[in-house]
C-alpha positions as CSV (number, residue, x, y, z in Angstrom):
1,M,-42.6,-57.3,209.2
2,V,-42.4,-60.6,211.1
3,L,-44.1,-63.6,209.5
4,R,-45.7,-66.0,211.8
5,V,-45.5,-69.6,210.6
6,M,-46.9,-73.0,211.6
7,I,-44.2,-75.4,210.5
8,E,-45.5,-78.9,209.8
9,H,-42.6,-81.4,209.8
10,K,-42.0,-85.1,210.5
11,N,-41.6,-84.5,214.2
12,G,-44.8,-82.6,214.6
13,T,-46.1,-79.1,214.4
14,K,-44.2,-76.0,215.6
15,L,-45.2,-72.4,215.8
16,G,-42.5,-70.0,214.8
17,E,-41.6,-66.6,213.4
18,V,-39.5,-65.5,210.4
19,D,-38.0,-62.0,210.9
20,E,-37.9,-59.2,208.4
21,M,-34.3,-59.9,207.3
22,A,-35.0,-63.5,206.5
23,L,-38.0,-62.6,204.3
24,F,-35.8,-61.0,201.6
25,F,-34.5,-64.2,200.0
26,F,-35.5,-67.8,199.5
27,D,-32.1,-69.0,201.0
28,T,-32.5,-66.9,204.1
29,F,-36.1,-68.0,204.6
30,I,-35.0,-71.7,204.3
31,A,-32.1,-71.0,206.8
32,S,-34.6,-69.5,209.2
33,L,-36.9,-72.6,208.9
34,R,-34.0,-74.9,209.6
35,S,-32.9,-73.0,212.6
36,Q,-36.3,-73.5,214.2
37,L,-36.5,-77.2,213.6
38,D,-34.8,-79.9,215.6
39,F,-33.5,-82.0,212.7
40,S,-30.7,-81.4,210.2
41,D,-32.4,-82.4,206.9
42,Q,-31.3,-80.4,203.9
43,L,-34.3,-78.4,202.6
44,S,-34.4,-77.8,198.9
45,H,-37.8,-76.2,199.0
46,F,-40.9,-75.8,201.1
47,E,-44.7,-75.7,200.5
48,F,-47.3,-73.4,202.0
49,E,-51.1,-73.7,202.2
50,D,-52.9,-71.0,200.4
51,D,-56.3,-69.5,201.4
52,E,-58.1,-72.3,199.4
53,G,-56.3,-75.1,201.2
54,D,-54.1,-75.9,198.2
55,R,-50.4,-76.6,198.7
56,V,-48.0,-74.4,196.7
57,A,-44.3,-75.2,196.2
58,V,-41.7,-72.5,196.7
59,R,-38.2,-73.1,195.3
60,N,-36.8,-69.6,194.5
61,D,-37.0,-65.9,195.4
62,D,-39.9,-65.3,193.0
63,G,-42.0,-68.0,194.6
64,L,-41.3,-66.6,198.1
65,R,-42.3,-63.1,196.9
66,D,-45.6,-64.5,195.5
67,M,-46.3,-66.2,198.8
68,L,-45.6,-63.0,200.8
69,D,-48.0,-61.1,198.5
70,L,-50.8,-63.4,199.7
71,F,-50.5,-62.9,203.4
72,G,-50.8,-59.9,205.7
73,P,-48.9,-59.2,208.9
74,D,-51.6,-60.8,211.1
75,S,-51.6,-64.1,209.1
76,I,-50.2,-67.4,210.3
77,V,-48.8,-69.3,207.3
78,R,-48.8,-73.1,207.3
79,I,-45.4,-74.3,206.0
80,F,-44.3,-77.8,204.9
81,P,-40.5,-77.9,204.8
82,G,-38.9,-79.9,202.0
83,G,-42.3,-81.0,200.7
84,C,-43.3,-83.2,203.7
85,N,-46.2,-85.5,203.0
86,E,-45.2,-86.0,199.4
87,D,-48.2,-88.2,198.8
88,Q,-50.3,-85.0,198.5
89,K,-49.4,-83.5,195.1
90,A,-48.1,-80.0,195.4
91,M,-49.0,-77.2,192.9
92,P,-46.1,-75.9,190.8
93,S,-44.2,-72.9,192.1
94,L,-45.7,-69.5,191.3
95,S,-42.8,-68.2,189.3
96,R,-43.2,-65.0,187.4
97,D,-40.5,-65.9,184.8
98,S,-40.4,-69.7,184.9
99,S,-39.1,-69.9,181.3
100,I,-35.9,-68.2,182.4
101,D,-35.0,-71.3,184.5
102,S,-34.5,-73.5,181.5
103,T,-31.2,-73.9,179.6
104,V,-30.8,-71.3,177.0
105,D,-28.7,-71.4,173.8
106,M,-26.7,-68.2,174.2
107,S,-26.1,-68.0,170.4
108,M,-29.8,-67.3,169.8
109,T,-30.3,-63.6,169.0
110,G,-34.0,-63.6,168.2
111,S,-36.5,-64.0,171.0
112,F,-34.1,-63.4,173.8
113,N,-32.7,-60.2,172.2
114,R,-36.3,-58.9,171.8
115,K,-37.0,-59.7,175.4
116,L,-33.7,-58.2,176.7
117,N,-33.5,-55.3,174.3
118,P,-36.4,-53.0,175.3
119,A,-34.6,-50.0,173.9
120,G,-34.4,-51.6,170.4
121,I,-30.7,-51.1,170.1
122,D,-29.2,-52.2,166.8
123,P,-25.7,-53.8,167.4
124,S,-24.6,-52.7,163.9
125,A,-25.4,-49.0,164.8
126,L,-23.0,-49.0,167.8
127,K,-19.8,-47.1,167.3
128,N,-17.1,-47.5,170.0
129,L,-15.6,-44.1,170.7
130,L,-13.2,-44.8,173.7
131,L,-11.9,-47.7,175.6
132,L,-12.9,-47.1,179.2
133,G,-11.4,-50.2,180.8
134,S,-10.7,-53.8,180.4
135,G,-10.1,-56.8,182.7
136,Q,-10.8,-60.5,183.1
137,S,-14.5,-59.9,183.1
138,G,-14.7,-58.0,179.9
139,T,-14.0,-54.7,178.1
140,V,-16.0,-51.5,178.6
141,Y,-16.4,-48.9,175.9
142,K,-17.8,-45.4,175.6
143,T,-20.1,-46.0,172.7
144,L,-22.3,-43.9,170.4
145,D,-25.8,-45.4,169.8
146,V,-26.3,-43.9,166.3
147,V,-30.0,-44.7,166.0
148,H,-30.9,-43.1,169.3
149,D,-28.2,-40.4,169.1
150,R,-26.9,-40.9,172.6
151,I,-23.7,-42.0,174.4
152,I,-23.9,-45.3,176.2
153,A,-21.6,-47.7,178.0
154,V,-21.1,-51.1,176.4
155,K,-19.5,-54.0,178.2
156,C,-18.3,-56.7,175.9
157,M,-17.7,-60.2,177.2
158,S,-16.7,-63.3,175.3
159,L,-19.1,-66.2,176.0
160,D,-17.4,-69.2,177.4
161,V,-19.8,-70.8,179.8
162,P,-21.2,-74.3,180.3
163,S,-24.9,-74.8,179.5
164,E,-25.9,-75.0,183.2
165,K,-24.7,-71.4,183.7
166,Q,-26.4,-70.0,180.6
167,S,-29.9,-69.8,182.1
168,R,-28.5,-68.2,185.3
169,I,-26.9,-65.4,183.2
170,I,-30.2,-64.8,181.4
171,A,-32.1,-64.8,184.7
172,E,-29.7,-62.2,186.3
173,T,-29.9,-60.1,183.2
174,E,-33.7,-60.1,183.5
175,V,-33.4,-58.9,187.1
176,L,-31.2,-56.0,186.0
177,R,-33.6,-55.1,183.3
178,K,-36.4,-54.8,185.8
179,C,-34.5,-52.3,188.1
180,R,-35.7,-48.8,187.8
181,S,-34.1,-46.5,190.3
182,P,-32.4,-43.0,190.2
183,F,-29.6,-44.6,192.2
184,I,-28.9,-47.5,189.8
185,I,-27.5,-47.1,186.2
186,D,-30.2,-47.5,183.5
187,F,-30.2,-50.7,181.6
188,Y,-30.8,-50.5,177.9
189,A,-30.1,-53.9,176.4
190,A,-28.4,-57.3,176.6
191,L,-27.3,-58.5,173.2
192,F,-25.9,-61.7,172.0
193,V,-23.8,-61.1,168.9
194,D,-21.7,-63.9,167.4
195,N,-19.9,-65.2,170.5
196,Q,-20.1,-62.0,172.4
197,F,-22.4,-60.8,175.1
198,L,-23.0,-57.0,175.0
199,M,-24.5,-55.3,178.0
200,C,-25.6,-51.7,177.2
201,T,-26.1,-49.3,180.0
202,E,-26.3,-45.6,180.9
203,Y,-22.9,-43.8,180.5
204,M,-21.7,-41.9,183.6
205,D,-19.3,-39.3,182.3
206,A,-17.3,-38.8,185.6
207,G,-16.4,-42.4,186.2
208,S,-16.3,-44.2,189.6
209,L,-15.8,-42.8,193.1
210,E,-12.6,-44.9,193.4
211,Q,-10.5,-42.2,191.6
212,F,-11.4,-39.3,193.9
213,G,-9.8,-40.6,197.1
214,R,-10.9,-38.9,200.3
215,L,-14.3,-37.1,199.9
216,P,-15.1,-33.9,201.8
217,E,-18.0,-34.3,204.2
218,S,-20.2,-32.0,202.0
219,V,-19.8,-34.6,199.1
220,L,-19.8,-37.7,201.3
221,Q,-23.2,-36.8,202.6
222,P,-25.1,-37.0,199.3
223,V,-23.0,-39.9,198.1
224,S,-23.8,-41.9,201.2
225,V,-27.5,-41.3,200.9
226,C,-27.6,-42.2,197.2
227,V,-25.7,-45.5,197.9
228,I,-27.9,-46.5,200.8
229,R,-31.1,-45.8,198.9
230,G,-29.8,-47.7,195.9
231,L,-28.9,-50.7,198.1
232,C,-32.3,-50.5,199.9
233,Y,-34.0,-50.5,196.5
234,L,-32.2,-53.7,195.6
235,W,-32.8,-55.4,198.9
236,N,-36.5,-54.5,198.7
237,R,-36.5,-56.5,195.4
238,R,-34.6,-59.3,197.1
239,I,-31.4,-58.6,195.1
240,M,-28.1,-58.5,196.9
241,H,-25.3,-56.5,195.4
242,R,-22.4,-58.8,196.6
243,D,-19.7,-56.4,195.5
244,V,-20.1,-53.0,197.2
245,K,-17.0,-50.9,196.8
246,A,-16.1,-47.4,195.5
247,S,-15.2,-48.6,192.0
248,N,-18.8,-49.9,191.6
249,I,-20.3,-46.5,192.4
250,L,-20.5,-44.2,189.3
251,V,-21.0,-40.4,189.2
252,N,-21.7,-37.9,186.4
253,T,-21.1,-34.2,186.0
254,A,-24.8,-33.6,186.8
255,G,-24.1,-34.9,190.3
256,A,-26.0,-38.2,190.0
257,V,-24.6,-41.1,192.0
258,K,-25.5,-44.6,190.8
259,M,-24.6,-48.2,191.5
260,C,-23.4,-50.6,188.9
261,D,-22.0,-54.1,188.5
262,F,-24.5,-56.2,190.5
263,G,-26.6,-59.1,189.5
264,V,-25.7,-59.9,185.9
265,S,-22.2,-58.5,186.2
266,K,-21.4,-60.5,189.2
267,E,-22.8,-63.7,187.6
268,L,-20.9,-63.1,184.4
269,Q,-17.7,-62.5,186.3
270,D,-18.1,-65.8,188.2
271,S,-19.0,-67.7,185.0
272,I,-16.8,-66.3,182.3
273,A,-13.7,-65.1,184.1
274,K,-12.9,-68.3,185.9
275,S,-9.9,-66.9,187.6
276,Y,-11.9,-64.0,189.1
277,V,-11.7,-64.3,192.9
278,G,-13.8,-61.4,194.0
279,T,-13.1,-58.4,196.2
280,S,-11.9,-60.2,199.3
281,A,-10.8,-57.0,201.0
282,Y,-14.5,-55.9,201.3
283,M,-15.8,-59.3,202.2
284,A,-17.7,-59.7,205.4
285,P,-16.2,-62.0,208.1
286,E,-19.1,-64.5,207.9
287,R,-18.4,-64.9,204.1
288,I,-14.7,-65.5,204.6
289,Y,-15.4,-68.5,206.8
290,G,-18.0,-69.9,204.5
291,G,-21.3,-68.5,205.9
292,E,-24.3,-67.6,203.8
293,Y,-24.3,-64.4,201.9
294,R,-27.1,-62.2,203.3
295,I,-28.1,-58.6,203.3
296,H,-25.9,-58.1,206.4
297,S,-22.9,-59.0,204.2
298,D,-23.7,-56.1,201.9
299,I,-24.1,-53.8,204.9
300,W,-20.5,-54.7,206.1
301,S,-19.1,-53.8,202.7
302,L,-21.1,-50.6,202.7
303,G,-19.6,-49.5,206.1
304,L,-16.1,-50.3,204.9
305,M,-16.6,-48.4,201.7
306,L,-18.0,-45.3,203.5
307,L,-15.2,-45.4,206.0
308,E,-12.6,-45.6,203.2
309,M,-14.1,-42.6,201.4
310,A,-14.1,-40.6,204.6
311,L,-10.4,-41.5,205.5
312,G,-8.9,-41.6,202.0
313,F,-7.3,-45.0,202.5
314,F,-8.5,-48.6,202.9
315,P,-9.2,-48.8,206.7
316,L,-8.2,-52.4,207.2
317,S,-4.7,-52.1,205.7
318,L,-1.7,-52.2,208.0
319,P,0.2,-48.9,207.9
320,G,3.4,-49.2,205.8
321,A,3.0,-53.0,205.4
322,S,2.4,-55.2,202.5
323,E,0.4,-58.3,203.2
324,S,-1.2,-61.2,201.2
325,P,-4.9,-61.4,200.6
326,V,-5.0,-64.5,202.9
327,A,-3.4,-62.5,205.7
328,L,-5.9,-59.7,205.2
329,M,-8.8,-62.1,205.3
330,Q,-7.4,-63.7,208.5
331,R,-7.3,-60.3,210.2
332,I,-10.8,-59.5,209.0
333,V,-12.1,-62.6,210.7
334,N,-9.9,-62.6,213.9
335,D,-9.1,-59.0,214.7
336,Q,-11.3,-56.2,215.9
337,V,-12.2,-53.4,213.5
338,P,-9.7,-50.5,214.1
339,D,-11.1,-47.5,216.1
340,F,-11.1,-44.5,213.8
341,R,-13.2,-42.2,215.9
342,D,-10.4,-39.7,216.5
343,Q,-9.8,-39.5,212.7
344,L,-13.6,-38.9,212.2
345,S,-13.9,-36.3,214.9
346,H,-14.5,-33.6,212.3
347,M,-17.4,-35.5,210.8
348,H,-21.0,-35.5,211.8
349,P,-21.4,-37.8,214.8
350,A,-24.2,-39.7,213.1
351,F,-21.8,-40.7,210.3
352,T,-19.4,-42.3,212.8
353,Q,-22.4,-44.1,214.3
354,L,-23.6,-45.2,210.8
355,V,-20.2,-46.7,210.0
356,Q,-19.8,-48.4,213.4
357,S,-23.3,-50.0,213.0
358,C,-22.3,-51.5,209.7
359,L,-18.9,-52.9,210.9
360,I,-20.0,-55.2,213.7
361,K,-18.5,-58.6,213.4
362,D,-21.8,-60.4,214.4
363,P,-24.0,-60.0,211.4
364,S,-27.2,-60.3,213.5
365,L,-26.2,-57.1,215.4
366,R,-25.4,-55.0,212.3
367,A,-27.6,-52.2,211.1
368,S,-30.8,-53.2,209.3
369,P,-31.9,-51.6,206.0
370,S,-34.5,-49.6,207.9
371,G,-31.9,-48.6,210.5
372,L,-29.7,-47.2,207.7
373,L,-32.5,-45.1,206.3
374,E,-33.4,-43.8,209.8
375,N,-29.9,-42.8,210.6
376,V,-29.7,-39.0,211.3
377,F,-26.9,-38.6,208.7
378,V,-29.2,-39.9,206.1
379,V,-32.4,-38.3,207.2
380,E,-30.9,-34.8,207.5
381,H,-29.7,-34.8,203.9
382,D,-33.0,-35.2,202.2
383,P,-33.5,-33.9,199.6
384,I,-30.2,-35.0,198.2
385,E,-27.9,-32.1,197.3
386,H,-26.6,-33.4,193.9
387,A,-25.2,-30.0,193.1
388,R,-22.4,-30.6,195.7
389,V,-21.4,-33.7,193.9
390,A,-21.5,-32.0,190.5
391,L,-19.3,-29.1,191.7
392,F,-16.8,-31.4,193.3
393,V,-16.5,-33.6,190.2
394,T,-16.2,-30.7,187.7
395,S,-13.6,-29.0,190.0
396,F,-11.6,-32.3,190.3
397,Y,-11.4,-32.7,186.5
398,K,-10.5,-29.0,186.0
399,D,-7.7,-29.4,188.5
400,Q,-6.5,-32.5,186.7
401,Q,-6.5,-30.8,183.4
402,A,-4.6,-27.8,184.8
403,S,-1.9,-30.1,186.3
404,V,-1.1,-31.5,182.9
405,Q,-1.0,-28.2,181.0
406,P,2.5,-27.5,179.7
407,Q,4.4,-24.7,181.6
408,S,4.6,-21.5,179.6
C-alpha cells in the first residue's frame, strides 16, 4: 500500500507519497515526511484531517495505526507536520492505550498485575524446577505453575530503573501480551513481586537454535518459514524485533519454532542491564553508523542468521582470527558481504537468493516483508513440516545422551 498525502507546511502545500515500508511505524512515517520537505525542522508529531474536517494529532505508533484505519488506498490524506497552524486546536491523539504512557509505580501489584496477568498466575504457586540460564538481563527458570498444572518459563529481573523508563516497560509488556501467533512464544503474565519483575511465558523444551549448529536443509526449510512468518506478524503489528539471532529462536520436541525476546525483553535489557550493549555482530550497517532502526534492519539480521544456520559458523568472522567487536563492526560497514554461493551450492537456489536479498548494504534495496513471503523457498514449504524439526531435535538429544553414557 502507498499512501498519498497532501503535506501542508510553512512553505506551502506539497503532494507526496509514503511507501509501504514507512507506514509500519510512526518514526519511519515522520522520516518519510521530512525527506519530502525542503526544510530541516525537527518533527515531534503531525496532524491529519479526518473525514469531518477535524484535525487529529498523531504522536506514536497507535495514533498512526488509527489514522491508517480511516483511509483506503485511493484516499489523499491532508497532513500537517509538527502541528503547523497551532492556532487551530488539535484533537488529542487517538491512542488505544493512552494510560500506558503515564509514569507507573512499578511496586504496585494490584491493577497492573490484573491487566498484565490474563492467565491468573499466582506468584506464590510458582515452583522453580531448573535454572535454564542467567545473565545481565535476568535469570530464567523452568517453573511449575502449580495452579494450572503446567510447566512454564519464568524470567526474573531485578527492578532498577528510573521513573521515566517504567512506563515504557509497561507499554512494551502490553505489546507482548497482545501478540497471538503460532510463531511467537505464548505470553502468560507479567508480575511485579517485591522488587522483582517476573515474565511468565511458554516453555519450549528443546531450547534455542543456537546449540544445534549447522542445520540440514530439511530442517532449515521449516525453521526459515516459521521465523519469517513470525517476523512478518510482528511487522504487521508495527513491532520490530531488534535482536534477531539463533539464540532468540526457540524450538520444542513437537517441532514448533517460535521467536522470543522482543519488545519487553529488549526494553528491559536496555533499562535494567545498563552494561548491556546488544548483539553488534548481527547489527545492520545503517544501525552501526547511527541510522534509524527500521524493518530493513531486522531483515539484515534475519539474512545473517539464516546464513549462519546453513553454514554452521558466523559468516562475517575472519577465518582463524580473533578480532574486537569494533573491528567487526567496521568491517560490516566498510567491506562487502562475503560470497558464500559455492558453499551453498547444495542448497535450494531460492535459499541463496533469499539470503542475498536480505544482506544488501543499502537498506532500501533489501527484501521487503512481502518479498520474503513470496520467495520460492518459503512458498514451496507450505504447509510447514514441523515433523522434520521434531525428528531432528529428538535425534540430537538422543545422540547427546548417548555420548555421555559411561563405557561398559
